[in-house]
VOLOMI-327159 format. One record per residue (C-alpha): x, y, z; residue in three letters. Coordinates in steps of 0.2 Angstrom, whole numbers. Layout:
<nodes>
NODE  X  Y  Z  ALA
...
</nodes>
This chain:
<nodes>
NODE  244  20  -58  UNK
NODE  225  17  -54  UNK
NODE  213  31  -55  UNK
NODE  198  31  -45  UNK
NODE  184  43  -50  UNK
NODE  173  49  -36  UNK
NODE  154  55  -38  UNK
NODE  159  73  -37  UNK
NODE  171  71  -52  UNK
NODE  187  71  -42  UNK
NODE  200  58  -45  UNK
NODE  212  49  -33  UNK
NODE  227  40  -39  UNK
NODE  234  24  -31  UNK
NODE  250  15  -36  UNK
NODE  243  -2  -32  UNK
NODE  227  -12  -32  UNK
NODE  216  -4  -18  UNK
NODE  201  -9  -8  UNK
NODE  185  1  -7  UNK
NODE  188  3  12  UNK
NODE  206  9  9  UNK
NODE  199  22  -4  UNK
NODE  187  28  10  UNK
NODE  202  29  23  UNK
NODE  212  40  11  UNK
NODE  197  52  11  UNK
NODE  195  53  30  UNK
NODE  194  42  45  UNK
NODE  175  47  48  UNK
NODE  171  40  30  UNK
NODE  181  24  33  UNK
NODE  171  21  49  UNK
NODE  155  24  40  UNK
NODE  158  14  24  UNK
NODE  147  -1  22  UNK
NODE  151  -6  4  UNK
NODE  154  3  -13  UNK
NODE  148  4  -31  UNK
NODE  162  0  -43  UNK
NODE  157  5  -61  UNK
NODE  139  4  -55  UNK
NODE  141  -13  -47  UNK
NODE  138  -16  -28  UNK
NODE  153  -24  -19  UNK
NODE  159  -27  -1  UNK
NODE  170  -14  6  UNK
NODE  184  -27  5  UNK
NODE  183  -28  -14  UNK
NODE  199  -24  -22  UNK
NODE  200  -12  -37  UNK
NODE  213  -17  -49  UNK
NODE  211  -5  -63  UNK
NODE  204  13  -67  UNK
NODE  186  14  -61  UNK
NODE  172  25  -54  UNK
NODE  168  23  -36  UNK
NODE  153  28  -25  UNK
NODE  156  24  -7  UNK
NODE  140  17  1  UNK
NODE  136  22  19  UNK
NODE  120  20  30  UNK
NODE  113  36  22  UNK
NODE  111  27  5  UNK
NODE  96  16  1  UNK
NODE  108  2  -4  UNK
NODE  117  5  13  UNK
NODE  101  2  23  UNK
NODE  97  -14  13  UNK
NODE  115  -20  16  UNK
NODE  112  -17  35  UNK
NODE  96  -27  35  UNK
NODE  103  -41  25  UNK
NODE  118  -42  37  UNK
NODE  105  -42  51  UNK
NODE  96  -57  44  UNK
NODE  113  -66  45  UNK
NODE  116  -59  63  UNK
NODE  99  -67  68  UNK
NODE  103  -84  61  UNK
NODE  120  -83  70  UNK
NODE  111  -79  86  UNK
NODE  98  -93  84  UNK
NODE  111  -106  80  UNK
NODE  122  -100  95  UNK
NODE  107  -102  107  UNK
NODE  99  -117  98  UNK
NODE  113  -127  89  UNK
NODE  101  -140  82  UNK
NODE  91  -126  73  UNK
NODE  93  -127  54  UNK
NODE  94  -111  44  UNK
NODE  85  -109  27  UNK
NODE  83  -92  19  UNK
NODE  83  -75  26  UNK
NODE  79  -61  13  UNK
NODE  77  -42  15  UNK
NODE  59  -36  14  UNK
NODE  51  -19  15  UNK
NODE  57  -10  31  UNK
NODE  66  -26  38  UNK
NODE  70  -44  35  UNK
NODE  65  -62  40  UNK
NODE  74  -78  42  UNK
NODE  66  -96  41  UNK
NODE  71  -109  53  UNK
NODE  68  -128  56  UNK
NODE  68  -132  74  UNK
NODE  61  -147  84  UNK
NODE  49  -136  95  UNK
NODE  40  -119  92  UNK
NODE  49  -103  96  UNK
NODE  41  -93  110  UNK
NODE  40  -74  113  UNK
NODE  53  -78  127  UNK
NODE  64  -86  115  UNK
NODE  62  -70  103  UNK
NODE  68  -59  118  UNK
NODE  83  -71  121  UNK
NODE  88  -71  103  UNK
NODE  87  -52  101  UNK
NODE  98  -50  117  UNK
NODE  110  -63  109  UNK
NODE  111  -53  93  UNK
NODE  116  -37  103  UNK
NODE  130  -47  111  UNK
NODE  136  -53  95  UNK
NODE  135  -36  88  UNK
NODE  146  -29  102  UNK
NODE  159  -42  99  UNK
NODE  163  -33  82  UNK
NODE  166  -49  72  UNK
NODE  174  -46  55  UNK
NODE  162  -52  41  UNK
NODE  173  -61  28  UNK
NODE  168  -67  10  UNK
NODE  174  -83  3  UNK
NODE  171  -94  -13  UNK
NODE  169  -113  -13  UNK
NODE  166  -125  -27  UNK
NODE  149  -133  -27  UNK
NODE  155  -150  -21  UNK
NODE  164  -141  -6  UNK
NODE  148  -131  -2  UNK
NODE  137  -146  -2  UNK
NODE  150  -155  9  UNK
NODE  151  -140  21  UNK
NODE  132  -141  25  UNK
NODE  131  -160  25  UNK
NODE  144  -160  38  UNK
NODE  133  -147  48  UNK
NODE  118  -158  45  UNK
NODE  110  -143  36  UNK
NODE  100  -152  23  UNK
NODE  89  -136  18  UNK
NODE  105  -127  13  UNK
NODE  111  -143  3  UNK
NODE  94  -143  -6  UNK
NODE  96  -124  -10  UNK
NODE  114  -126  -17  UNK
NODE  109  -141  -28  UNK
NODE  95  -131  -35  UNK
NODE  106  -116  -40  UNK
NODE  109  -117  -59  UNK
NODE  124  -113  -70  UNK
NODE  138  -110  -58  UNK
NODE  152  -121  -50  UNK
NODE  157  -108  -37  UNK
NODE  147  -101  -23  UNK
NODE  150  -86  -11  UNK
NODE  149  -87  7  UNK
NODE  150  -75  22  UNK
NODE  157  -79  39  UNK
NODE  157  -71  56  UNK
NODE  165  -79  70  UNK
NODE  160  -98  69  UNK
NODE  144  -94  59  UNK
NODE  144  -96  40  UNK
NODE  130  -94  27  UNK
NODE  128  -95  8  UNK
NODE  125  -78  1  UNK
NODE  128  -67  -14  UNK
NODE  131  -52  -3  UNK
NODE  137  -39  -1  UNK
NODE  137  -37  18  UNK
NODE  144  -24  31  UNK
NODE  162  -25  36  UNK
NODE  159  -31  54  UNK
NODE  144  -35  66  UNK
NODE  148  -19  75  UNK
NODE  140  -10  61  UNK
NODE  123  -18  65  UNK
NODE  116  -9  80  UNK
NODE  99  -3  78  UNK
NODE  87  -17  76  UNK
NODE  72  -26  84  UNK
NODE  64  -43  82  UNK
NODE  45  -41  78  UNK
NODE  36  -57  77  UNK
NODE  35  -76  74  UNK
NODE  25  -84  60  UNK
NODE  24  -100  51  UNK
NODE  30  -102  33  UNK
NODE  31  -117  22  UNK
NODE  48  -122  15  UNK
NODE  49  -114  -2  UNK
NODE  32  -107  0  UNK
NODE  24  -124  -5  UNK
NODE  10  -130  6  UNK
NODE  15  -148  2  UNK
NODE  32  -145  11  UNK
NODE  36  -145  29  UNK
NODE  31  -130  40  UNK
NODE  46  -119  46  UNK
NODE  47  -105  59  UNK
NODE  49  -87  52  UNK
NODE  56  -73  63  UNK
NODE  53  -56  57  UNK
NODE  64  -41  61  UNK
NODE  68  -23  57  UNK
NODE  84  -14  56  UNK
NODE  89  4  53  UNK
NODE  104  15  52  UNK
NODE  101  25  68  UNK
NODE  92  23  84  UNK
NODE  81  38  79  UNK
NODE  75  30  64  UNK
NODE  72  14  73  UNK
NODE  62  23  86  UNK
NODE  52  33  73  UNK
NODE  48  16  64  UNK
NODE  42  8  80  UNK
NODE  32  24  84  UNK
NODE  23  23  67  UNK
NODE  19  4  70  UNK
NODE  11  9  87  UNK
NODE  1  22  78  UNK
NODE  -4  10  64  UNK
NODE  -10  -2  77  UNK
NODE  -21  11  85  UNK
NODE  -27  16  68  UNK
NODE  -31  -2  62  UNK
NODE  -47  0  53  UNK
NODE  -53  -17  59  UNK
NODE  -52  -11  77  UNK
NODE  -60  6  72  UNK
NODE  -74  -3  63  UNK
NODE  -79  -13  78  UNK
NODE  -77  2  90  UNK
NODE  -87  14  79  UNK
NODE  -100  0  75  UNK
NODE  -96  2  56  UNK
NODE  -95  -16  50  UNK
NODE  -91  -34  54  UNK
NODE  -87  -51  46  UNK
NODE  -93  -69  49  UNK
NODE  -86  -86  44  UNK
NODE  -102  -88  34  UNK
NODE  -97  -75  21  UNK
NODE  -78  -75  21  UNK
NODE  -70  -59  13  UNK
NODE  -87  -50  12  UNK
NODE  -94  -36  23  UNK
NODE  -109  -34  34  UNK
NODE  -111  -16  34  UNK
NODE  -119  -8  50  UNK
NODE  -129  8  48  UNK
NODE  -115  20  53  UNK
NODE  -103  11  41  UNK
NODE  -116  12  27  UNK
NODE  -118  30  29  UNK
NODE  -100  33  26  UNK
NODE  -100  22  11  UNK
NODE  -115  31  4  UNK
NODE  -107  48  7  UNK
NODE  -91  43  -3  UNK
NODE  -102  35  -17  UNK
NODE  -113  50  -18  UNK
NODE  -97  62  -18  UNK
NODE  -90  52  -33  UNK
NODE  -107  52  -42  UNK
NODE  -108  71  -41  UNK
NODE  -90  72  -48  UNK
NODE  -95  60  -62  UNK
NODE  -110  70  -67  UNK
NODE  -100  86  -68  UNK
NODE  -87  77  -80  UNK
NODE  -101  70  -91  UNK
NODE  -100  52  -87  UNK
NODE  -115  41  -90  UNK
NODE  -119  30  -75  UNK
NODE  -124  12  -80  UNK
NODE  -128  -4  -71  UNK
NODE  -123  -21  -78  UNK
NODE  -127  -39  -73  UNK
NODE  -117  -49  -59  UNK
NODE  -118  -66  -67  UNK
NODE  -113  -69  -86  UNK
NODE  -111  -83  -97  UNK
NODE  -94  -91  -98  UNK
NODE  -94  -87  -117  UNK
NODE  -92  -68  -114  UNK
NODE  -77  -71  -102  UNK
NODE  -69  -82  -116  UNK
NODE  -71  -69  -129  UNK
NODE  -64  -55  -118  UNK
NODE  -49  -66  -113  UNK
NODE  -52  -66  -95  UNK
NODE  -57  -85  -94  UNK
NODE  -39  -90  -99  UNK
NODE  -30  -76  -89  UNK
NODE  -42  -75  -73  UNK
NODE  -51  -91  -72  UNK
NODE  -44  -96  -55  UNK
NODE  -50  -80  -47  UNK
NODE  -68  -81  -53  UNK
NODE  -83  -88  -44  UNK
NODE  -93  -99  -56  UNK
NODE  -110  -107  -56  UNK
NODE  -120  -119  -67  UNK
NODE  -138  -115  -70  UNK
NODE  -150  -120  -84  UNK
NODE  -136  -131  -92  UNK
NODE  -125  -116  -94  UNK
NODE  -109  -111  -86  UNK
NODE  -109  -94  -78  UNK
NODE  -96  -83  -68  UNK
NODE  -99  -69  -56  UNK
NODE  -90  -54  -64  UNK
NODE  -73  -50  -57  UNK
NODE  -72  -34  -67  UNK
NODE  -84  -23  -77  UNK
NODE  -75  -19  -93  UNK
NODE  -83  -33  -104  UNK
NODE  -100  -28  -99  UNK
NODE  -97  -10  -103  UNK
NODE  -92  -15  -121  UNK
NODE  -109  -24  -122  UNK
NODE  -118  -7  -119  UNK
NODE  -107  2  -131  UNK
NODE  -111  -11  -144  UNK
NODE  -130  -7  -143  UNK
NODE  -134  4  -158  UNK
NODE  -122  11  -171  UNK
NODE  -109  23  -164  UNK
NODE  -101  38  -174  UNK
NODE  -85  47  -171  UNK
NODE  -97  61  -166  UNK
NODE  -102  51  -151  UNK
NODE  -85  50  -144  UNK
NODE  -78  51  -132  UNK
NODE  -91  41  -123  UNK
NODE  -88  40  -104  UNK
NODE  -97  26  -95  UNK
NODE  -96  24  -76  UNK
NODE  -102  10  -64  UNK
NODE  -101  7  -46  UNK
NODE  -99  -11  -51  UNK
NODE  -100  -25  -38  UNK
NODE  -86  -37  -42  UNK
NODE  -82  -55  -35  UNK
NODE  -64  -62  -35  UNK
NODE  -58  -77  -26  UNK
NODE  -44  -72  -15  UNK
NODE  -35  -85  -4  UNK
NODE  -41  -84  14  UNK
NODE  -24  -80  20  UNK
NODE  -24  -64  9  UNK
NODE  -40  -57  16  UNK
NODE  -37  -42  27  UNK
NODE  -52  -33  34  UNK
NODE  -60  -21  21  UNK
NODE  -44  -19  12  UNK
NODE  -43  -36  4  UNK
NODE  -60  -44  0  UNK
NODE  -69  -56  -11  UNK
NODE  -83  -45  -14  UNK
NODE  -80  -26  -17  UNK
NODE  -86  -11  -27  UNK
NODE  -75  -1  -39  UNK
NODE  -78  17  -44  UNK
NODE  -75  10  -62  UNK
NODE  -77  19  -78  UNK
NODE  -72  16  -96  UNK
NODE  -69  30  -109  UNK
NODE  -72  25  -127  UNK
NODE  -62  37  -138  UNK
NODE  -52  39  -154  UNK
NODE  -33  38  -154  UNK
NODE  -32  57  -156  UNK
NODE  -43  59  -140  UNK
NODE  -32  49  -128  UNK
NODE  -21  64  -123  UNK
NODE  -36  76  -119  UNK
NODE  -46  62  -110  UNK
NODE  -31  58  -99  UNK
NODE  -28  77  -96  UNK
NODE  -46  79  -90  UNK
NODE  -44  63  -79  UNK
NODE  -29  70  -71  UNK
NODE  -38  86  -66  UNK
NODE  -52  75  -59  UNK
NODE  -41  63  -49  UNK
NODE  -31  77  -41  UNK
NODE  -47  86  -36  UNK
NODE  -54  71  -28  UNK
NODE  -38  66  -18  UNK
NODE  -36  84  -12  UNK
NODE  -55  84  -6  UNK
NODE  -51  69  4  UNK
NODE  -35  77  11  UNK
NODE  -22  68  2  UNK
NODE  -9  79  -6  UNK
NODE  6  68  -7  UNK
NODE  3  59  -23  UNK
NODE  15  49  -33  UNK
NODE  12  46  -52  UNK
NODE  20  31  -61  UNK
NODE  20  29  -80  UNK
NODE  21  10  -85  UNK
NODE  26  7  -102  UNK
NODE  25  -8  -115  UNK
NODE  29  -25  -108  UNK
NODE  38  -38  -119  UNK
NODE  23  -48  -122  UNK
NODE  9  -36  -129  UNK
NODE  -4  -34  -142  UNK
NODE  -5  -19  -154  UNK
NODE  8  -12  -166  UNK
NODE  23  -2  -160  UNK
NODE  16  13  -168  UNK
NODE  0  13  -158  UNK
NODE  11  10  -142  UNK
NODE  22  25  -147  UNK
NODE  7  36  -149  UNK
NODE  -2  30  -133  UNK
NODE  14  31  -122  UNK
NODE  17  48  -129  UNK
NODE  -1  54  -126  UNK
NODE  0  48  -107  UNK
NODE  17  56  -105  UNK
NODE  13  72  -113  UNK
NODE  -3  74  -103  UNK
NODE  7  72  -87  UNK
NODE  21  84  -92  UNK
NODE  8  97  -98  UNK
NODE  1  98  -81  UNK
NODE  18  101  -74  UNK
NODE  18  85  -64  UNK
NODE  33  74  -59  UNK
NODE  32  55  -62  UNK
NODE  41  39  -61  UNK
NODE  44  29  -76  UNK
NODE  41  10  -74  UNK
NODE  48  2  -90  UNK
NODE  40  -14  -96  UNK
NODE  26  -14  -82  UNK
NODE  11  -9  -93  UNK
NODE  -3  -21  -96  UNK
NODE  -2  -32  -111  UNK
NODE  -15  -22  -119  UNK
NODE  -8  -5  -116  UNK
NODE  2  8  -105  UNK
NODE  -5  15  -89  UNK
NODE  -3  29  -76  UNK
NODE  -5  24  -58  UNK
NODE  -8  35  -43  UNK
NODE  -1  31  -26  UNK
NODE  -6  41  -10  UNK
NODE  5  43  5  UNK
NODE  -4  44  22  UNK
NODE  2  52  38  UNK
NODE  11  36  43  UNK
NODE  21  37  27  UNK
NODE  12  21  20  UNK
NODE  9  21  2  UNK
NODE  -8  16  -6  UNK
NODE  -9  13  -24  UNK
NODE  -27  18  -28  UNK
NODE  -31  26  -45  UNK
NODE  -26  21  -62  UNK
NODE  -30  25  -81  UNK
NODE  -25  12  -93  UNK
NODE  -25  12  -112  UNK
NODE  -33  -4  -120  UNK
NODE  -32  -9  -138  UNK
NODE  -37  -27  -136  UNK
NODE  -54  -28  -127  UNK
NODE  -64  -17  -139  UNK
NODE  -57  -28  -154  UNK
NODE  -60  -44  -145  UNK
NODE  -78  -40  -141  UNK
NODE  -82  -32  -158  UNK
NODE  -84  -14  -153  UNK
NODE  -83  -2  -168  UNK
NODE  -88  16  -173  UNK
NODE  -90  25  -190  UNK
NODE  -76  37  -193  UNK
NODE  -77  53  -202  UNK
NODE  -72  45  -218  UNK
NODE  -87  32  -216  UNK
NODE  -75  18  -212  UNK
NODE  -77  6  -197  UNK
NODE  -64  8  -184  UNK
NODE  -61  1  -167  UNK
NODE  -62  13  -152  UNK
NODE  -48  15  -139  UNK
NODE  -54  10  -122  UNK
NODE  -48  19  -107  UNK
NODE  -50  9  -91  UNK
NODE  -50  21  -76  UNK
NODE  -53  22  -57  UNK
NODE  -50  35  -44  UNK
NODE  -53  27  -28  UNK
NODE  -51  9  -34  UNK
NODE  -61  -1  -22  UNK
NODE  -73  9  -12  UNK
NODE  -71  -2  3  UNK
NODE  -52  -2  3  UNK
NODE  -52  17  1  UNK
NODE  -64  19  16  UNK
NODE  -52  8  26  UNK
NODE  -37  19  20  UNK
NODE  -47  35  26  UNK
NODE  -51  27  43  UNK
NODE  -33  23  46  UNK
NODE  -26  39  40  UNK
NODE  -39  49  51  UNK
NODE  -38  37  65  UNK
NODE  -57  37  64  UNK
NODE  -58  56  65  UNK
NODE  -67  58  48  UNK
NODE  -71  75  42  UNK
NODE  -88  81  47  UNK
NODE  -96  79  30  UNK
NODE  -91  60  31  UNK
NODE  -94  57  49  UNK
NODE  -109  45  51  UNK
NODE  -115  55  66  UNK
NODE  -110  74  65  UNK
NODE  -118  79  82  UNK
NODE  -124  70  97  UNK
NODE  -135  80  109  UNK
NODE  -133  75  128  UNK
NODE  -144  80  142  UNK
NODE  -137  83  159  UNK
NODE  -154  79  168  UNK
NODE  -171  73  163  UNK
NODE  -179  90  163  UNK
NODE  -167  95  148  UNK
NODE  -173  80  137  UNK
NODE  -187  89  128  UNK
NODE  -176  103  123  UNK
NODE  -163  91  117  UNK
NODE  -176  83  106  UNK
NODE  -181  100  99  UNK
NODE  -163  104  95  UNK
NODE  -161  86  86  UNK
NODE  -176  90  75  UNK
NODE  -169  107  70  UNK
NODE  -153  99  65  UNK
NODE  -161  84  56  UNK
NODE  -173  96  47  UNK
NODE  -157  106  41  UNK
NODE  -150  90  33  UNK
NODE  -138  85  47  UNK
NODE  -135  68  55  UNK
NODE  -139  71  73  UNK
NODE  -144  59  87  UNK
NODE  -149  60  105  UNK
NODE  -141  52  121  UNK
NODE  -155  54  134  UNK
NODE  -149  40  145  UNK
NODE  -149  42  164  UNK
NODE  -130  42  165  UNK
NODE  -117  55  171  UNK
NODE  -113  68  158  UNK
NODE  -94  64  159  UNK
NODE  -98  46  155  UNK
NODE  -108  50  140  UNK
NODE  -95  62  133  UNK
NODE  -81  49  135  UNK
NODE  -92  36  126  UNK
NODE  -96  47  111  UNK
NODE  -78  54  110  UNK
NODE  -72  36  108  UNK
NODE  -86  35  94  UNK
NODE  -77  49  85  UNK
NODE  -92  60  84  UNK
NODE  -86  77  78  UNK
NODE  -97  88  90  UNK
NODE  -105  84  107  UNK
NODE  -119  96  112  UNK
NODE  -123  97  130  UNK
NODE  -139  105  137  UNK
NODE  -141  110  155  UNK
NODE  -150  123  165  UNK
NODE  -141  138  157  UNK
NODE  -143  131  139  UNK
NODE  -161  127  142  UNK
NODE  -164  145  147  UNK
NODE  -154  153  133  UNK
NODE  -160  141  119  UNK
NODE  -142  136  116  UNK
NODE  -130  122  116  UNK
NODE  -113  120  124  UNK
NODE  -102  113  110  UNK
NODE  -87  102  113  UNK
NODE  -76  95  99  UNK
NODE  -70  77  99  UNK
NODE  -53  82  102  UNK
NODE  -59  89  119  UNK
NODE  -59  107  114  UNK
NODE  -73  117  122  UNK
NODE  -80  128  108  UNK
NODE  -91  138  120  UNK
NODE  -110  140  121  UNK
NODE  -120  144  104  UNK
NODE  -138  148  101  UNK
NODE  -145  133  91  UNK
NODE  -147  144  75  UNK
NODE  -129  149  76  UNK
NODE  -123  131  78  UNK
NODE  -133  127  63  UNK
NODE  -123  140  53  UNK
NODE  -106  134  61  UNK
NODE  -110  116  57  UNK
NODE  -115  120  39  UNK
NODE  -98  128  37  UNK
NODE  -89  113  43  UNK
NODE  -99  101  32  UNK
NODE  -94  111  17  UNK
NODE  -76  109  21  UNK
NODE  -68  95  10  UNK
NODE  -51  89  14  UNK
NODE  -43  87  31  UNK
NODE  -30  97  40  UNK
NODE  -18  85  47  UNK
NODE  -18  84  66  UNK
NODE  -2  87  76  UNK
NODE  -1  68  79  UNK
NODE  -1  65  60  UNK
NODE  13  78  57  UNK
NODE  23  70  71  UNK
NODE  21  53  63  UNK
NODE  26  60  46  UNK
NODE  42  68  53  UNK
NODE  46  53  63  UNK
NODE  46  61  80  UNK
</nodes>
């Protein structure tokens, strides 16, 4: 008798070995149809896997995360099957699952076209409808090599020869297509229905630029049509919200080949940047940070002492001058230790909180650059807290208050906290790591916050907390962090005089809230689709005249707004009012103020919001009060569009 224990604790008895699919069938026909695979004693297997002794079993369907990954993995095989059925000379290489989809790399004598992509997708649907059974087999290494040599698949042969430590390899077949794979896979091609091929790209074999260029086909797959449609809708929204397009349309910034990975800020973009910077500066002042400024170019010797030369050299820009070897700083921490080291420090001086809007340079490969999200020159809202071991928890607790206050002010309320603990290779004693990890964890728990544990993912010098924001498209952005560092202060000779008059090394807390100001601005642009909150908008009001005779009154109103500290501009062009309204609506200006005959007589403005809402006519003094209230509102209420995107409508 074989006893199968299900997740709810119930037990099913079988008189002989039984497959996962047969167990599902014994529970119900609906579950049998939905079964993709199963976890036997916690290990994932195909639904055809035979259970021969007592075991626990979790049946995997498309509702499980593992089920969706299996669908995507199987869809990659379906893609390869379709390509080879249409283009028999195409060679398959590798086809892994990636975030929200999959890809497969092919070697083919000519470039695939978008027409080919449509043809391949149509063939995938035909193969899916034929409901081919997907079967697993095992072959010896020599048989595996011969199989693909006979098929003239030299990439697969190379893969097999590079796999260490096994003489048997598993394969999955559907109809006449067979592929090397560990699995598991769905039961049949009919279980792969909701997919779409997304794009073509080039990819070097095994990621090495010295190897030949292959053709990569990207696709996405989901467990239902509704989920697929929701994903495609989110992509469409993301395309509309692309910060690079918004930056051009709103005249915020541009890039040039002469300065790769570096930004040319236009006046409107720089206004937003300075508003964010000033906001953070005010928060730092309230939380007793000292703002400092440190050099951009430092001698190699400092980077050698800090350890960055060995670990970060390839990402640093260097220059030789005055017979010395210098580097542009890729981070600020060693410089802050130099300030700490000026003058004798006592335990009474701690904690010492030191902040800098530090301009950093890092060499990023050109292919990795992405608008203002990934740059070679960027500014961090960087700060370092020098404290005692006993002060770690209280400093982290205060930082948690600050970071949530900032995120909420910018309208982000869905925040994930991750606690990364000691890696295998690290500095510092286990007792210090115990104390530091406990301090971080206790600070989180005391705030009543939930967190995810990332074992072994801390930095070599200490554990850390990471903060990840989710936007209205469901995308996640890792922004803030606070890290405990035992190494850098010691390497750079930082000490303080303890209460017992002994010299001790301070703990250094590296912390940032936004991360990179440029990247955070890009996140805000895409999250808001350019509809920035009034306090951040580069232009808060534009005053439009209907006719020339209204121009003087428009100028008077502009002066009133500007004298009250608002960012207001004029549009007195000899254009139709509808044209001007459309243009400034595309510029995402929060409020358009129209002045015609009626407004001229009543000393008022007709107020129109950027969403098209007519707010009526207001006397100019009343509008000043209205705008003051809007500017004072931090945070953003999500629009209906954002809510729909989140809900996947």
